[in-house]
Each structure stands twice: as C-alpha cells, then as structure tokens.
C-alpha positions as CSV (number, residue, x, y, z in Angstrom):
1,M,-20.8,-27.6,-12.9
2,H,-20.8,-23.9,-13.9
3,I,-22.1,-22.6,-17.2
4,I,-20.9,-19.1,-18.1
5,V,-22.7,-17.1,-20.8
6,G,-20.3,-14.6,-22.3
7,G,-16.5,-15.1,-22.8
8,G,-15.4,-11.5,-22.5
9,R,-13.3,-10.1,-19.7
10,V,-15.6,-11.1,-16.9
11,G,-16.5,-14.5,-18.3
12,R,-12.8,-15.3,-18.9
13,Q,-11.8,-14.2,-15.4
14,L,-14.5,-16.5,-13.9
15,A,-13.5,-19.4,-16.1
16,G,-9.9,-19.0,-14.9
17,R,-11.0,-19.4,-11.3
18,L,-13.5,-22.2,-11.7
19,G,-12.4,-25.7,-12.6
20,D,-15.5,-27.5,-14.1
21,V,-16.9,-24.9,-16.5
22,I,-18.6,-24.5,-19.9
23,I,-18.4,-21.1,-21.6
24,V,-21.2,-20.2,-24.1
25,E,-19.9,-17.6,-26.6
26,K,-21.5,-16.5,-29.8
27,D,-18.5,-14.7,-31.3
28,R,-16.3,-17.1,-33.3
29,K,-13.1,-15.2,-32.8
30,T,-13.5,-14.9,-29.0
31,A,-14.5,-18.6,-28.8
32,E,-11.4,-19.6,-30.7
33,E,-9.2,-17.6,-28.3
34,L,-10.8,-19.2,-25.3
35,E,-10.3,-22.7,-26.8
36,N,-6.7,-21.9,-27.4
37,L,-6.4,-21.1,-23.7
38,G,-7.8,-24.6,-22.9
39,F,-11.4,-23.7,-22.0
40,N,-14.4,-25.8,-22.8
41,V,-16.4,-23.5,-25.2
42,V,-19.7,-23.9,-27.0
43,L,-20.0,-21.6,-30.0
44,E,-23.7,-20.7,-29.9
45,D,-26.2,-17.8,-29.2
46,A,-27.4,-18.3,-25.7
47,T,-30.9,-17.0,-26.6
48,N,-31.4,-20.1,-28.7
49,R,-33.5,-22.5,-26.6
50,H,-32.2,-25.6,-28.4
51,L,-28.7,-24.9,-27.0
52,W,-29.9,-25.5,-23.4
53,E,-31.4,-28.8,-24.3
54,K,-27.9,-30.0,-25.1
55,L,-26.2,-28.7,-22.0
56,P,-26.2,-30.2,-18.4
57,V,-28.2,-27.3,-17.0
58,E,-30.1,-29.2,-14.3
59,G,-28.5,-28.5,-10.9
60,S,-25.8,-26.3,-12.4
61,T,-25.0,-22.7,-11.6
62,V,-25.5,-20.5,-14.7
63,I,-23.7,-17.1,-14.7
64,L,-24.9,-14.5,-17.1
65,A,-21.8,-12.5,-17.8
66,T,-23.1,-10.4,-20.7
67,N,-23.4,-6.6,-20.3
68,D,-27.0,-6.5,-21.7
69,D,-29.9,-6.7,-19.2
70,E,-32.4,-7.5,-21.8
71,V,-30.3,-10.4,-23.2
72,N,-29.7,-11.7,-19.7
73,L,-33.4,-11.6,-18.9
74,R,-34.3,-13.4,-22.1
75,I,-31.9,-16.2,-21.3
76,A,-33.0,-16.4,-17.7
77,G,-36.6,-16.8,-18.9
78,I,-35.5,-19.8,-21.1
79,L,-33.4,-21.3,-18.3
80,R,-36.4,-21.6,-15.9
81,E,-37.6,-24.6,-17.9
82,F,-34.4,-26.5,-17.3
83,E,-34.1,-26.3,-13.5
84,P,-30.7,-24.9,-12.9
85,G,-29.3,-24.9,-9.4
86,D,-28.8,-21.1,-9.5
87,I,-28.8,-18.2,-11.9
88,I,-26.5,-15.3,-11.3
89,A,-26.3,-12.0,-13.3
90,R,-24.7,-8.6,-13.2
91,I,-27.4,-5.9,-13.2
92,E,-26.3,-3.2,-15.6
93,S,-29.3,-0.9,-14.9
94,E,-31.2,-1.0,-11.6
95,E,-34.5,-0.4,-13.5
96,Y,-34.4,-4.1,-14.3
97,S,-33.9,-5.3,-10.7
98,K,-37.5,-6.3,-10.2
99,E,-37.6,-8.3,-13.4
100,Y,-34.5,-10.2,-12.4
101,L,-36.1,-10.9,-9.0
102,N,-39.3,-12.2,-10.6
103,L,-37.3,-14.7,-12.6
104,G,-35.4,-15.9,-9.6
105,V,-32.1,-14.5,-10.7
106,R,-29.5,-13.4,-8.1
107,G,-28.5,-9.9,-9.3
108,I,-25.4,-7.9,-8.3
109,S,-25.4,-4.1,-8.6
110,C,-23.4,-1.2,-7.2
111,G,-20.7,-3.5,-5.9
112,K,-18.2,-6.0,-7.1
113,T,-18.5,-7.4,-10.5
114,I,-19.3,-11.1,-11.1
115,A,-15.6,-11.6,-11.6
116,S,-14.9,-10.5,-8.0
117,E,-17.8,-10.6,-5.7
118,L,-19.5,-13.7,-6.9
119,L,-16.3,-15.7,-6.9
120,S,-16.2,-15.6,-3.1
121,E,-19.6,-17.2,-3.1
122,I,-19.3,-19.9,-5.8
123,A,-15.6,-20.8,-5.9
124,E,-12.9,-21.7,-3.4
125,S,-9.7,-19.7,-3.0
126,R,-7.1,-21.8,-4.8
127,R,-4.2,-21.7,-7.3
128,R,-4.3,-23.6,-10.5
129,Y,-1.4,-24.5,-12.8
130,F,-1.8,-25.5,-16.4
131,E,0.3,-25.5,-19.6
132,I,-0.4,-24.4,-23.2
133,Q,1.4,-25.9,-26.2
134,V,2.4,-23.3,-28.7
135,G,1.8,-24.1,-32.3
136,P,1.3,-22.4,-35.7
137,D,-2.5,-22.3,-35.2
138,N,-2.3,-20.3,-31.9
139,F,0.6,-18.3,-30.5
140,A,3.7,-19.1,-32.6
141,G,5.4,-15.9,-33.6
142,K,3.6,-13.7,-31.0
143,R,5.2,-11.9,-28.1
144,L,4.3,-13.2,-24.7
145,A,2.8,-9.8,-23.8
146,D,0.2,-10.3,-26.6
147,I,-1.1,-13.5,-25.0
148,D,-4.2,-12.7,-22.8
149,T,-4.1,-15.2,-20.0
150,G,-6.9,-13.5,-18.0
151,D,-6.8,-11.1,-15.1
152,N,-6.0,-13.7,-12.4
153,C,-3.5,-15.8,-14.3
154,T,0.1,-15.1,-15.4
155,A,2.8,-16.9,-17.4
156,I,5.5,-18.0,-15.0
157,L,7.8,-19.9,-17.3
158,V,8.3,-21.0,-20.9
159,F,9.8,-24.4,-21.8
160,R,11.9,-24.4,-25.0
161,E,14.0,-27.4,-26.2
162,G,14.5,-28.6,-22.6
163,K,15.4,-25.2,-21.2
164,I,13.3,-22.9,-19.0
165,L,13.1,-19.4,-20.2
166,R,12.2,-16.4,-18.1
167,P,8.8,-15.1,-19.4
168,H,9.6,-11.5,-20.2
169,P,7.0,-9.6,-22.1
170,D,9.0,-9.3,-25.4
171,L,9.8,-13.0,-25.6
172,V,8.7,-14.2,-29.0
173,L,7.0,-17.6,-28.8
174,E,8.1,-20.4,-31.1
175,N,6.4,-23.5,-32.4
176,G,6.8,-26.2,-29.8
177,D,7.2,-23.9,-26.7
178,L,5.2,-24.8,-23.6
179,I,3.8,-21.9,-21.6
180,G,3.4,-22.6,-17.8
181,I,0.5,-20.5,-16.4
182,L,-0.4,-20.1,-12.8
183,C,-3.8,-18.8,-11.6
184,G,-4.9,-17.5,-8.2
185,R,-6.3,-14.6,-6.3
186,E,-2.9,-13.3,-5.3
187,I,-1.8,-13.2,-9.0
188,K,-4.9,-11.4,-10.0
189,K,-4.3,-8.8,-7.2
190,T,-0.8,-8.2,-8.5
191,K,-1.7,-8.0,-12.2
192,N,-4.8,-5.9,-11.8
193,P,-5.9,-4.6,-8.3
194,F,-9.1,-3.0,-9.6
195,D,-12.2,-4.7,-10.9
196,E,-14.6,-2.1,-9.6
197,V,-14.0,1.6,-9.5
198,L,-16.5,3.8,-7.6
199,A,-16.5,7.6,-8.4
200,I,-18.1,9.6,-5.6
201,I,-19.4,13.0,-6.8
202,R,-20.3,15.4,-3.9
203,H,-20.1,18.7,-5.6
204,P,-21.5,19.2,-9.1
205,E,-18.7,21.6,-10.1
206,K,-16.2,18.9,-9.4
207,F,-17.9,16.3,-11.6
208,E,-15.7,16.7,-14.7
209,G,-12.4,16.6,-12.9
210,V,-13.3,13.5,-10.9
211,M,-14.9,11.6,-13.8
212,R,-11.9,12.4,-16.1
213,E,-9.6,10.5,-13.8
214,A,-12.1,7.8,-12.9
215,R,-12.6,7.0,-16.6
216,I,-8.9,7.0,-17.3
217,I,-8.3,4.5,-14.5
218,A,-11.2,2.3,-15.4
219,E,-10.0,2.2,-19.0
220,R,-6.4,1.4,-18.3
221,F,-7.2,-1.2,-15.6
222,E,-10.1,-2.6,-17.6
223,A,-12.4,-2.1,-14.6
224,D,-16.1,-1.4,-14.3
225,L,-16.9,2.2,-13.3
226,L,-19.9,3.1,-11.1
227,I,-20.9,6.5,-9.9
228,L,-22.2,7.4,-6.4
229,H,-24.1,10.6,-6.6
230,K,-27.3,12.4,-5.6
231,E,-30.0,13.0,-8.1
232,D,-33.5,14.4,-7.5
233,G,-32.9,14.2,-3.8
234,K,-31.9,10.5,-3.8
235,V,-28.5,9.1,-3.3
236,M,-27.9,6.4,-5.9
237,C,-25.2,4.3,-7.5
238,S,-25.4,4.0,-11.3
239,L,-23.5,3.7,-14.5
240,S,-24.1,7.3,-15.6
241,A,-25.0,10.5,-13.8
242,P,-26.9,12.9,-16.2
243,K,-27.8,15.0,-13.2
244,V,-25.7,15.7,-10.1
245,E,-26.7,17.5,-6.9
246,Y,-24.7,18.4,-3.8
247,M,-24.3,15.3,-1.5
248,S,-23.1,15.6,2.1
249,I,-20.3,13.4,3.5
250,G,-22.9,11.8,5.8
251,E,-25.1,10.8,2.9
252,A,-22.2,9.2,1.0
253,M,-21.1,7.4,4.1
254,E,-24.5,5.7,4.6
255,L,-24.0,3.8,1.4
256,L,-20.3,3.3,1.6
257,I,-20.7,1.3,4.9
258,D,-22.4,-1.4,2.8
259,L,-19.6,-1.5,0.2
260,E,-16.7,-2.5,2.3
261,D,-14.8,-5.3,0.5
262,K,-17.1,-4.7,-2.5
263,V,-15.2,-1.8,-4.1
264,D,-11.6,-1.9,-5.2
265,L,-10.9,1.9,-5.5
266,I,-12.7,5.1,-4.7
267,V,-12.1,8.1,-6.9
268,T,-13.4,11.4,-5.4
269,E,-12.6,15.1,-5.2
270,S,-9.7,16.4,-3.1
271,P,-10.8,18.0,0.2
272,T,-10.4,21.7,0.7
273,K,-10.1,21.3,4.5
274,K,-9.3,18.5,6.9
275,I,-12.9,18.4,8.4
276,E,-14.0,16.9,5.0
277,I,-11.8,13.8,5.6
278,R,-13.4,10.8,7.2
279,M,-10.6,8.6,8.4
280,E,-12.6,5.4,8.4
281,V,-13.0,5.7,4.6
282,F,-9.2,5.5,4.1
283,R,-9.0,2.5,6.4
284,K,-11.6,0.6,4.4
285,F,-10.8,1.6,0.8
286,P,-7.9,2.8,-1.3
287,V,-9.0,6.4,-2.1
288,L,-7.7,8.5,-5.0
289,L,-8.2,12.2,-4.4
290,A,-8.5,13.6,-7.9
291,K,-7.2,17.0,-9.1
292,G,-8.5,16.5,-12.7
293,K,-5.4,15.1,-14.3
294,E,-5.4,14.0,-17.9
295,S,-2.9,11.1,-17.2
296,Y,-0.2,10.1,-14.7
297,D,3.0,10.4,-16.6
298,S,5.0,10.9,-13.4
299,I,4.3,9.0,-10.2
300,L,5.8,9.1,-6.7
301,A,5.2,6.4,-4.2
302,V,6.2,7.2,-0.6
303,V,6.8,4.1,1.4
304,N,5.7,5.4,4.8
305,T,4.5,2.1,6.2
306,E,6.1,-0.9,7.9
307,T,4.2,-3.2,5.6
308,P,5.0,-1.8,2.1
309,E,3.4,-4.5,-0.1
310,E,0.2,-2.6,-0.8
311,V,2.0,0.6,-1.7
312,L,4.3,-1.3,-4.0
313,T,1.5,-3.2,-5.7
314,Y,-0.3,0.0,-6.6
315,A,2.9,1.8,-7.5
316,T,3.9,-0.9,-10.0
317,S,0.4,-1.3,-11.3
318,F,0.0,2.4,-12.1
319,A,3.5,2.7,-13.5
320,N,2.9,-0.2,-15.8
321,R,-0.2,1.5,-17.2
322,F,0.8,5.2,-17.1
323,G,4.4,6.3,-16.6
324,K,7.5,5.8,-14.6
325,C,7.2,5.7,-10.8
326,V,9.7,6.8,-8.3
327,V,9.5,4.7,-5.1
328,L,10.9,6.5,-2.1
329,F,11.7,4.2,0.8
330,L,11.9,6.1,4.1
331,D,13.5,3.1,5.8
332,R,16.5,1.4,4.0
333,E,15.9,-1.8,6.0
334,Q,12.6,-2.4,4.1
335,L,14.5,-3.0,0.9
336,K,15.8,-6.3,2.2
337,S,12.3,-7.8,2.5
338,V,10.9,-6.5,-0.8
339,P,13.6,-7.1,-3.5
340,S,11.0,-7.6,-6.2
341,A,10.3,-3.8,-6.1
342,I,13.5,-3.1,-8.0
343,E,12.8,-5.6,-10.9
344,S,10.3,-3.6,-12.8
345,P,11.7,-1.4,-15.5
346,T,8.9,1.2,-14.8
347,V,10.0,1.6,-11.2
348,E,13.0,3.6,-9.9
349,V,13.8,2.9,-6.3
350,R,15.3,5.5,-4.0
351,T,15.9,5.7,-0.2
352,A,15.9,8.6,2.2
353,E,19.5,9.2,3.2
354,F,18.9,11.9,5.8
355,N,15.7,13.5,7.2
356,P,12.8,11.6,5.6
357,L,10.4,14.6,6.0
358,I,12.8,16.9,4.2
359,E,13.3,14.4,1.4
360,V,9.6,13.8,1.0
361,V,9.0,17.6,0.7
362,R,11.7,17.9,-1.8
363,E,10.2,15.1,-4.0
364,V,6.6,16.4,-3.7
365,R,7.7,19.8,-4.9
366,K,8.8,18.3,-8.2
367,G,5.2,18.3,-9.3
368,Y,4.3,14.6,-9.9
369,D,0.9,13.8,-11.5
370,L,0.2,11.2,-8.9
371,I,1.5,10.6,-5.4
372,I,0.9,7.4,-3.5
373,F,1.3,6.9,0.3
374,S,-0.1,4.8,3.1
375,I,-2.7,5.9,5.7
376,S,-0.8,3.9,8.4
377,N,2.1,6.3,8.4
378,S,4.1,3.8,10.4
379,A,7.5,4.4,8.9
380,G,9.7,7.4,8.3
381,N,8.4,9.3,11.3
382,L,6.4,11.7,9.2
383,D,4.2,14.3,10.9
384,A,0.5,13.4,10.4
385,E,-0.5,17.0,10.2
386,F,2.0,17.5,7.4
387,L,0.5,14.7,5.4
388,W,-3.0,16.1,5.6
389,K,-1.8,19.6,4.8
390,F,0.1,18.1,1.8
391,I,-3.1,16.4,0.6
392,I,-5.1,19.6,0.7
393,D,-2.4,21.9,-0.8
394,T,-0.7,19.8,-3.4
395,E,-1.5,20.1,-7.1
396,S,-0.9,16.4,-7.5
397,S,-3.6,13.8,-7.4
398,V,-3.1,11.6,-4.3
399,L,-3.8,7.9,-3.8
400,V,-4.1,6.9,-0.2
401,V,-3.8,3.2,0.4
402,R,-4.4,1.1,3.5
C-alpha cells in the first residue's frame, strides 16, 4: 500500500504509476479531478492527526509530495506514531536535510523528483490500461486536450456508440463516451521527457541568459528546475542562486558524475572554444547550450544518427510546446522505420537530396532559435570538426542529445 500526500503534478504522476494507492488532498477541486480520473482520494488536511488514525498506515509507504518542507516535516512527525513501512519526501531546501534525517525520512534533493527517481525504487516498470466513462458531471462537452491524464498516461482511443474514434486533441467528448487510457514509462517519456532540469552556471556574466532558457523550458515542460553553481567557494545544487561565482569545468564534473540517470536535461552556457567541451557529459545527458533565447519559435532537428528515436522525441516535444520544427533526415532510408515522425502537425519532415553537409549548412544559416542533433553523428557523414565549430559559432541555441 502507498499513501501519497498531495495530488498535484508529482502526486498525480506517482498515482498513475502505482496500483494500490490512496491520495490525501486538501483542495476540494483537485480532489474531485483526481476522483474523476478514478483515483482513491481522501479529502483532508494531512497535518490533522485524526486522519492518520483512519488510514492503513502501518507497514505502508507514505510519500510526502507537497512542495513545503515545513509541512512535510510536521506530517512526518505525526506519522512516526503509526509505524509506516517507509516515509519518503522531496527536500525543497537542503537546510532541512538534517531534520528529515532525524525523523527517519528518506529525502531526495538535487536529483530526480519523487515522480521519477523514487518510482524506480518503489514501483515496477509496467503498463496499465483503464477506462473513464464520460458524463455530465466530469468531462462531457470538453475537448480531449483539456483532460489531464497525468504525465505518464495518454488517451489511446475513445469509444462512442459502438465505434472507435481516433483521440485527436480537438475531439469534443460527449455524454456516454468511454476514454481508453494507457499508462507506462514509455508513454511518459514521449509526452514529457523532462521531470528535472539542471541549469549549470559557470560564469556569473552568463547567468541571465542560461536561466532565461532554463526557466522557459521548466515552465513549458512542467519540470522542476535546480541550479548547479558555486557560492562562497562551495559548489552546490539549489532552487535559487542569489550569488554566483566562477566555477571550473572540473568542479562541475565532480557533482555531475553522481547525477547520471538522475537529471533529464542540462541547460548551460555555450562554449567559446572546443577545450571547454567534455564529451562524457554529452554521452550521459541531453545538453542544451543556451544563447539566451526568449523562446524557440523556429526549431531544426538534424537526424545525424542511425537511431533517430531520441532526436525525434525531443524534436516533437519542443515543437508541441514552442513552435514548428523542421526535421532534416540525412538518410532517406530512415523514414521507413519512423513513419510516426510525419504525423505531428508541428513537424515538417525533409530529406537531404544531395550532399548532407551542404544541406545542413544551408538550413543552419536560416537562423533557427533552436537546433537539435545527436552526439553519435553516425548518419549523414558529417565532419565532426564542423559540428563543434558550428556549436561554437552559431547564434542558435543547440540541444545535443545522446
């Protein structure tokens, strides 16, 4: 049994993954939304001791998914009386780490959120299918795009009067419809590849430009944003950076080694010379080299890899949230294995007809806000030196994926 305190984005994501779960939510509107999605919800303030007397706490895993350390600690103090099997919480501010430890709470900080890191510890990887009946009291009259199914779930079909309808975003739901919803890690990855964005600030003068793009990405992808920086001679990871000092590549790498598979995207400043590029970083993380853009209204994805799935996932995800994306395939044969790339209305697919290098240069010179390509560089026969020169010289922000 899992008991989740807080039915916001993180709590909802967790509940979608875990089968046997109770959500404690004090906001009536949020609780009703969760109930409409089929979750077992208790409308109550979790700081009320009497609540826990009514719940099956003993032996259960309690996950504190609020974003308030003081509230989490207060609840954890109450829970100790009821002998839960485990208590897990996201630490918002590291100054509370010792207090969490004293209460026997497993805390997560400077890494994946509860919705991503802890799921690998407390839940199995599995897909789950369920159906929601549409009625006048929940979704009748609403567009399918307005129904929040959670980050790791998606509507795969709609049953209406014995017929199966394709679930396009503008489909207006009617009384009696049945929505088929599928949940799983792969779906979450496709819908939203980022839970945790890490901004790395090495030079104080680059702070504003890097943070501008990091905040925009975190907002559009509904991700948590953490900042890796140096303050008062100490390298730290925090939610804010009131003071920033110069940080060497070596100092940043010491902490990054521990964050592999715990960070979904790194946003940092664009290098001014190749010596500033550590190749192992690009092989472990998607890295966005920021040029201080206000938005990404125009996007170019260069498919320079024999395994284009990751490039296409990021291309469509950014296009759906920012602007239209041109996907340039350097090998026409790849289109046969990835036909889904052409189904999104936000994506325009093109193929290199002659010399791939010349066509890439021609596209890059059009001045896209964001350019995406793969570090593998295994398709299109592009010169590696050209790629790194392009990264350094271009005015576009560049997303390098694995």
